[in-house]
C-alpha positions as CSV (number, residue, x, y, z in Angstrom):
1,M,8.5,-15.9,-3.3
2,T,6.0,-13.1,-3.1
3,R,3.7,-12.1,-0.4
4,A,0.1,-11.4,-1.2
5,G,-1.7,-9.0,1.0
6,F,0.1,-9.6,4.2
7,L,-1.1,-6.2,5.3
8,I,-3.4,-4.0,3.4
9,L,-2.1,-0.9,4.9
10,L,-3.4,2.0,3.1
11,C,-7.1,2.1,2.3
12,L,-7.7,5.7,1.7
13,L,-10.7,7.8,0.7
14,L,-10.2,11.4,2.1
15,T,-13.3,13.3,2.4
16,L,-14.4,16.3,4.4
17,L,-17.4,16.1,6.5
18,P,-20.3,17.8,5.0
19,E,-20.2,21.0,7.2
20,T,-16.6,21.8,5.5
21,S,-16.5,22.2,1.8
22,L,-13.5,20.6,0.3
23,A,-14.0,22.9,-2.7
24,Q,-13.9,26.2,-0.7
25,A,-11.0,24.9,1.5
26,Q,-8.8,24.2,-1.6
27,S,-9.9,26.7,-4.2
28,K,-7.1,29.2,-3.6
29,F,-4.4,26.6,-4.2
30,E,-6.1,24.2,-6.4
31,H,-3.4,24.6,-9.3
32,D,-0.4,23.6,-7.3
33,T,2.9,23.3,-9.1
34,V,5.5,20.5,-8.9
35,Y,8.3,20.7,-11.2
36,F,12.0,19.9,-11.8
37,T,14.7,22.2,-10.3
38,S,16.9,21.8,-13.3
39,N,16.9,21.3,-17.0
40,R,17.0,17.5,-16.6
41,K,14.6,15.3,-18.4
42,K,14.5,12.6,-15.8
43,I,15.4,12.2,-12.0
44,N,16.2,8.8,-10.4
45,I,15.1,8.3,-6.8
46,P,16.1,5.0,-4.9
47,F,13.1,3.8,-2.8
48,K,12.6,1.4,0.0
49,L,10.3,-1.4,-0.3
50,V,8.4,-2.9,2.6
51,H,5.1,-4.9,2.6
52,N,5.3,-4.2,-1.2
53,L,4.9,-0.3,-0.3
54,I,7.3,2.4,-2.0
55,I,8.9,4.8,0.6
56,I,10.6,8.0,-0.7
57,P,12.3,10.9,1.0
58,V,10.1,14.1,1.1
59,Q,10.7,17.4,2.8
60,I,7.7,19.9,3.7
61,N,8.8,23.3,4.0
62,D,11.8,23.5,6.6
63,S,11.6,19.9,7.8
64,R,14.2,17.4,7.5
65,K,13.9,14.4,5.1
66,L,10.7,12.5,6.1
67,N,9.6,9.1,4.7
68,F,6.5,9.1,2.7
69,I,4.9,6.2,1.0
70,L,4.0,6.7,-2.6
71,D,0.3,5.8,-3.1
72,S,-1.4,6.5,-6.4
73,G,-4.6,5.8,-4.6
74,V,-4.5,8.8,-2.4
75,R,-5.3,12.4,-3.6
76,N,-3.9,14.6,-0.8
77,T,-0.5,14.7,0.7
78,L,-1.1,13.3,4.3
79,I,1.2,13.4,7.4
80,T,0.3,10.4,9.7
81,R,2.8,10.9,12.2
82,L,5.7,13.1,13.5
83,F,8.2,11.9,16.1
84,Y,9.7,14.0,18.9
85,S,12.8,14.7,16.9
86,D,10.8,16.0,13.9
87,S,10.1,19.8,13.5
88,L,7.6,21.1,10.8
89,S,6.4,24.4,10.3
90,L,3.1,24.7,8.3
91,N,1.4,27.8,6.8
92,S,-1.8,28.9,8.3
93,A,-3.6,25.6,9.2
94,D,-7.6,25.0,9.9
95,K,-9.0,22.0,11.9
96,V,-11.2,19.8,9.7
97,A,-12.8,16.6,10.2
98,I,-12.4,14.0,7.8
99,R,-13.5,10.5,7.0
100,G,-12.4,7.6,4.9
101,L,-12.7,3.7,4.4
102,G,-13.3,1.6,7.6
103,S,-15.8,1.1,10.2
104,G,-14.6,3.3,12.9
105,H,-14.9,7.0,13.6
106,D,-14.4,10.3,11.9
107,I,-11.0,12.0,12.8
108,E,-9.6,15.5,13.1
109,A,-6.7,16.9,11.1
110,L,-5.1,20.2,10.2
111,Y,-5.4,21.5,6.6
112,S,-2.6,23.7,5.6
113,S,-2.2,25.3,1.9
114,G,0.7,27.2,0.3
115,N,3.3,25.0,1.5
116,T,6.6,24.0,-0.2
117,M,7.4,20.2,-0.9
118,N,10.8,19.1,-1.9
119,M,12.2,15.7,-3.0
120,P,15.5,15.0,-4.8
121,G,15.4,17.3,-7.9
122,I,11.8,18.1,-7.4
123,Q,10.0,21.1,-5.9
124,G,6.2,21.6,-5.4
125,D,4.7,25.1,-4.6
126,N,1.5,25.9,-3.1
127,H,1.3,22.4,-1.7
128,Q,-1.7,21.3,0.3
129,V,-1.2,19.2,3.4
130,Y,-3.3,17.4,5.7
131,V,-1.8,16.4,9.2
132,L,-3.7,13.8,11.1
133,L,-4.1,14.5,14.7
134,E,-4.5,10.7,15.6
135,D,-2.0,8.2,14.2
136,V,-4.8,5.9,12.9
137,F,-2.5,3.9,10.6
138,N,0.4,2.8,12.8
139,L,2.5,2.7,9.8
140,S,5.9,3.1,11.6
141,H,5.3,0.1,13.8
142,R,4.0,-2.1,10.8
143,M,6.9,-0.9,8.4
144,G,9.6,-1.4,10.8
145,M,10.9,2.1,10.3
146,P,9.7,5.8,10.9
147,V,7.0,6.6,8.2
148,H,5.8,10.1,8.3
149,G,3.3,10.3,5.7
150,I,1.6,9.4,2.3
151,I,2.0,11.3,-1.0
152,G,0.5,10.4,-4.4
153,Y,-1.5,12.4,-7.1
154,D,0.6,15.5,-6.8
155,I,3.4,13.4,-8.1
156,F,1.7,11.2,-10.6
157,K,-0.2,14.1,-12.4
158,N,2.8,16.1,-13.0
159,F,5.3,13.6,-14.3
160,I,5.6,10.3,-16.2
161,V,6.5,7.9,-13.4
162,K,8.5,4.8,-13.8
163,I,8.6,2.2,-10.9
164,N,11.4,-0.4,-11.3
165,Y,10.5,-2.8,-8.4
166,G,13.6,-4.9,-9.3
167,T,16.1,-2.2,-8.8
168,K,14.2,-0.2,-6.2
169,V,14.4,3.1,-8.5
170,L,11.7,5.5,-9.1
171,T,12.2,7.5,-12.2
172,L,10.2,10.8,-12.8
173,Y,10.3,12.1,-16.4
174,R,9.0,15.3,-17.7
175,P,5.8,15.0,-19.4
176,D,7.1,16.1,-22.9
177,V,9.7,13.2,-22.7
178,K,8.8,10.4,-25.2
179,L,9.7,7.0,-23.9
180,K,10.4,4.3,-26.1
181,K,8.4,1.1,-25.5
182,K,10.4,-2.0,-25.0
183,R,9.5,-5.0,-27.1
184,K,8.2,-7.3,-24.3
185,A,6.2,-4.5,-22.8
186,E,2.6,-3.9,-23.1
187,E,0.6,-0.6,-23.0
188,F,-3.0,-0.2,-21.7
189,P,-5.2,3.0,-21.4
190,L,-5.1,4.7,-18.0
191,H,-8.5,6.2,-17.2
192,I,-8.1,9.2,-15.1
193,E,-11.3,10.2,-13.1
194,E,-11.2,13.0,-10.5
195,T,-7.8,12.2,-9.1
196,K,-7.7,8.3,-9.5
197,A,-6.3,6.1,-12.3
198,Y,-8.4,3.2,-13.3
199,V,-7.6,0.0,-15.5
200,Y,-9.9,-2.5,-16.9
201,G,-9.1,-6.2,-16.4
202,N,-10.7,-9.7,-16.2
203,V,-11.1,-12.0,-13.3
204,R,-11.9,-15.8,-13.7
205,Q,-13.6,-17.0,-10.6
206,Q,-13.6,-20.4,-9.3
207,N,-17.0,-21.1,-10.5
208,G,-15.6,-20.6,-14.1
209,D,-17.3,-17.2,-14.8
210,T,-15.1,-14.7,-16.2
211,L,-16.0,-11.0,-15.9
212,K,-14.6,-7.6,-16.7
213,V,-13.7,-5.4,-13.6
214,K,-12.9,-1.7,-13.2
215,L,-10.1,-1.3,-10.7
216,V,-8.3,1.7,-9.0
217,L,-4.6,1.4,-9.7
218,D,-3.2,1.6,-6.1
219,T,0.4,1.4,-5.3
220,G,-0.6,2.0,-1.7
221,A,-2.3,-1.2,-1.2
222,S,0.1,-4.1,-0.5
223,H,-2.3,-6.9,-1.8
224,T,-3.1,-8.5,-5.1
225,L,-6.7,-7.5,-5.7
226,S,-9.6,-6.1,-3.6
227,L,-12.9,-6.8,-5.0
228,Y,-16.3,-5.1,-3.9
229,L,-19.1,-7.8,-4.1
230,P,-22.0,-5.2,-4.1
231,T,-20.9,-3.7,-7.3
232,N,-21.7,-6.8,-9.5
233,N,-24.1,-9.5,-8.7
234,R,-21.9,-11.9,-10.8
235,L,-19.0,-11.3,-8.1
236,T,-19.1,-14.3,-5.9
237,L,-16.9,-15.5,-2.9
238,P,-14.7,-18.4,-3.6
239,S,-15.7,-21.8,-2.2
240,K,-12.9,-21.6,0.3
241,V,-12.5,-18.3,2.3
242,M,-11.2,-17.3,5.6
243,E,-12.1,-14.3,7.8
244,A,-9.2,-11.7,7.6
245,Y,-8.2,-8.3,9.0
246,L,-7.7,-6.5,5.9
247,G,-6.0,-3.4,7.2
248,R,-6.9,0.0,8.2
249,G,-8.6,3.1,6.6
250,L,-9.1,6.4,7.7
251,G,-12.3,5.5,9.1
252,G,-11.1,2.4,11.0
253,D,-10.4,-1.1,10.8
254,I,-11.3,-3.0,7.6
255,H,-12.4,-6.7,7.9
256,G,-13.6,-9.0,5.3
257,K,-12.6,-12.5,3.5
258,I,-9.7,-13.8,1.7
259,G,-10.1,-16.4,-1.1
260,R,-8.5,-17.3,-4.2
261,L,-9.4,-16.4,-7.9
262,D,-8.5,-18.8,-10.7
263,A,-7.0,-16.1,-12.7
264,F,-6.6,-12.3,-13.4
265,R,-5.8,-11.2,-16.9
266,L,-4.6,-7.8,-17.9
267,G,-4.0,-7.6,-21.7
268,R,-1.8,-10.7,-22.5
269,Y,-0.6,-10.9,-18.9
270,E,-2.4,-13.8,-16.9
271,L,-1.6,-14.5,-13.3
272,S,-3.2,-17.7,-11.8
273,N,-4.2,-18.8,-8.5
274,L,-4.0,-15.6,-6.7
275,P,-5.7,-14.5,-3.5
276,A,-8.2,-11.6,-3.5
277,S,-9.7,-9.8,-0.6
278,Y,-13.3,-9.1,-0.2
279,P,-14.0,-6.3,2.3
280,D,-17.1,-6.2,4.2
281,E,-19.6,-3.9,2.7
282,E,-20.0,-1.6,6.0
283,A,-16.2,-0.8,5.8
284,I,-16.4,0.3,2.2
285,K,-19.6,1.9,1.8
286,L,-17.9,5.4,1.0
287,A,-16.1,3.7,-1.9
288,L,-19.2,2.0,-3.4
289,N,-20.8,3.4,-6.5
290,I,-17.8,5.8,-7.0
291,A,-17.0,5.6,-10.8
292,N,-18.6,2.4,-10.9
293,R,-15.5,0.7,-9.7
294,N,-15.4,-2.9,-8.8
295,G,-12.4,-2.7,-6.4
296,N,-8.6,-2.0,-6.6
297,L,-5.3,-3.5,-8.1
298,G,-2.4,-3.7,-5.6
299,S,1.2,-3.7,-5.5
300,D,1.5,-7.5,-5.0
301,I,0.6,-7.7,-8.7
302,L,2.3,-4.4,-9.8
303,N,5.7,-5.3,-8.3
304,R,5.9,-8.5,-10.8
305,F,6.4,-5.6,-13.4
306,T,8.4,-2.6,-14.3
307,V,5.5,-0.1,-14.2
308,I,5.2,3.2,-16.0
309,L,2.2,5.4,-15.0
310,D,1.7,8.1,-17.7
311,Y,-0.9,10.3,-16.0
312,P,-0.3,13.2,-18.6
313,H,-1.0,10.8,-21.5
314,N,-3.5,8.5,-19.9
315,K,-1.2,5.5,-20.5
316,L,0.1,2.5,-18.4
317,T,3.0,0.5,-19.5
318,L,3.9,-2.9,-17.9
319,L,7.0,-4.9,-18.6
320,P,7.3,-8.4,-16.5
321,N,10.2,-8.8,-14.3
322,S,11.8,-11.9,-12.5
323,K,8.9,-12.3,-10.2
324,F,6.2,-12.4,-12.6
325,K,5.8,-16.3,-12.4
326,D,6.5,-16.6,-8.7
327,P,3.4,-18.1,-6.8
328,F,1.3,-16.0,-4.6
329,N,1.4,-16.8,-1.0
330,Y,-0.8,-15.4,1.9
331,N,0.5,-15.1,5.3
332,L,1.7,-18.6,5.7
333,A,2.7,-18.5,9.4
334,G,-0.6,-16.9,10.8
335,F,0.7,-13.8,12.5
336,E,1.9,-10.2,11.7
337,I,4.9,-8.4,12.9
338,T,5.3,-4.9,14.2
339,T,8.3,-3.1,15.7
340,P,7.5,-1.3,19.0
341,L,10.5,1.2,18.3
342,P,10.5,2.0,14.6
343,G,13.8,2.0,13.3
344,T,15.4,-0.7,15.7
345,N,15.7,-4.3,15.0
346,I,13.2,-5.4,17.8
347,Y,10.3,-7.4,16.4
348,V,7.0,-8.3,18.2
349,I,4.3,-10.7,17.3
350,S,0.8,-9.2,16.6
351,N,-2.7,-10.4,15.5
352,V,-2.1,-14.2,15.6
353,I,-4.9,-15.8,13.4
354,D,-7.0,-18.7,14.7
355,N,-6.4,-22.3,13.2
356,T,-3.0,-21.3,11.8
357,P,0.6,-22.7,12.6
358,A,1.4,-19.7,15.0
359,K,-1.8,-20.2,16.9
360,L,-1.3,-24.0,17.1
361,V,2.1,-23.7,18.8
362,G,0.9,-21.1,21.3
363,L,2.4,-17.8,19.8
364,K,0.6,-14.7,21.4
365,P,0.4,-11.2,20.5
366,G,3.5,-9.5,22.4
367,D,5.9,-12.1,22.0
368,Q,9.2,-10.8,21.1
369,I,11.2,-12.8,18.3
370,L,14.7,-13.2,19.2
371,T,16.0,-15.7,16.5
372,I,14.5,-17.1,13.2
373,N,16.0,-20.3,11.7
374,G,19.3,-19.7,13.5
375,Q,19.5,-15.9,12.8
376,E,19.6,-13.2,15.4
377,C,16.7,-10.9,14.6
378,K,19.0,-7.9,15.6
379,D,21.0,-8.6,12.4
380,L,17.8,-8.8,10.3
381,Q,15.6,-6.2,8.6
382,L,11.9,-6.6,8.6
383,P,11.8,-7.5,4.7
384,E,14.3,-10.3,5.5
385,I,12.1,-11.8,8.3
386,L,9.0,-11.5,6.3
387,D,10.6,-13.2,3.5
388,M,11.4,-16.1,5.8
389,I,7.9,-16.4,7.3
390,D,6.0,-16.1,3.9
391,S,8.5,-18.0,1.8
392,R,6.7,-21.3,0.6
393,P,4.3,-23.9,2.1
394,G,6.1,-26.8,3.6
395,R,9.1,-24.8,5.0
396,K,10.1,-25.5,8.6
397,I,10.5,-22.4,10.8
398,R,12.3,-22.4,14.1
399,M,12.1,-19.4,16.5
400,K,13.4,-18.4,19.8
401,L,11.1,-16.0,21.4
402,K,10.7,-14.0,24.6
403,R,7.2,-13.6,26.7
404,E,7.7,-11.3,29.6
405,H,10.9,-12.9,31.2
406,Q,10.7,-16.3,29.8
407,V,12.4,-17.3,26.7
408,F,11.1,-20.5,24.7
409,N,11.5,-22.1,21.5
410,V,8.9,-23.0,18.9
411,D,8.8,-25.0,15.6
412,F,6.1,-25.0,12.9
413,V,5.6,-25.5,9.4
414,L,4.4,-22.8,6.9
415,E,1.1,-23.7,5.2
416,N,-1.5,-22.3,2.8
417,R,-5.0,-22.0,4.2
418,I,-6.6,-20.8,1.1
């Protein structure tokens, strides 16, 4: 079972507003240094995987270990939220206004340079950090655990990065290490432009048209593919689509449509009958015409491989894992889940979608899930619950819920709507 685009959590395009010069703000520390603290050739870092997103431990200056999402699509280290128990000292910080993908407003952040970043066996000097003054992503509630920020390019540009989604281990190699390619793996050119990595693939649409697309490789997107219709007049919506909330960008909510492609091909690897998202043009206007890209490639495709991202040598290596042939499902129940107290096993329904099994049995946002298929939710982690409610069409789900002071039961059957 896999879950395609249950949430597109991270749609990031960080830019300063015109009155503030990004080049001026960063010129002093544009050559930050991230390096191994020993003579080792590689370092293994176990990670947690929630909603297809990689969570790793990071320290900034004197902080305790914080939970950061590893996002190849983001340039700057971003602190999205600090909790009351967290303490963090930053070097001199200036207030800036930033914007990104989404249809909402610009937000304020603190920009701080000259910081120290630490991961197990890794140190970064002269590290630049943005601290959002508004928790626009609500990552902790959506991920079921405290999430403090997002980190990306600073890691990928300095190391060869191997992501083993099967064992949930991130391996960082020194750039001078030569990795032996496994027989069943395939290598692809990785095009680094500005701070983003691009790959070229082919999509086969339901009308039979096949076209080449340029995609940002984005470990911080939990979906399969996102395609930007205005970038190519041959890109068309599938015949059957549904309106969808696609996620959250720095600039606000991102809405659009979800529909299925016949196939996506990358080299000799072809994935069939997969859902793709088509964001509304207004929400992605900042991304249009950047590097002539047609969208992004997300982690619900990447997690079917062991992935080696080699920015220093402009190379991507993919090796299929045991999930490669699993079918793609998309939100079979018709609702999302959040945790009002991140880190606890308290789960609440949110964003119930019209004309879905959840809506038809009367579920409402705010309903607390007590049991699912006979299992107490207090004994389950969020990924285990997500696996149940998005396992396969036709599976029967029995839930006990609490609404205010009333406890009630519902039964429904999971179904594909696209």
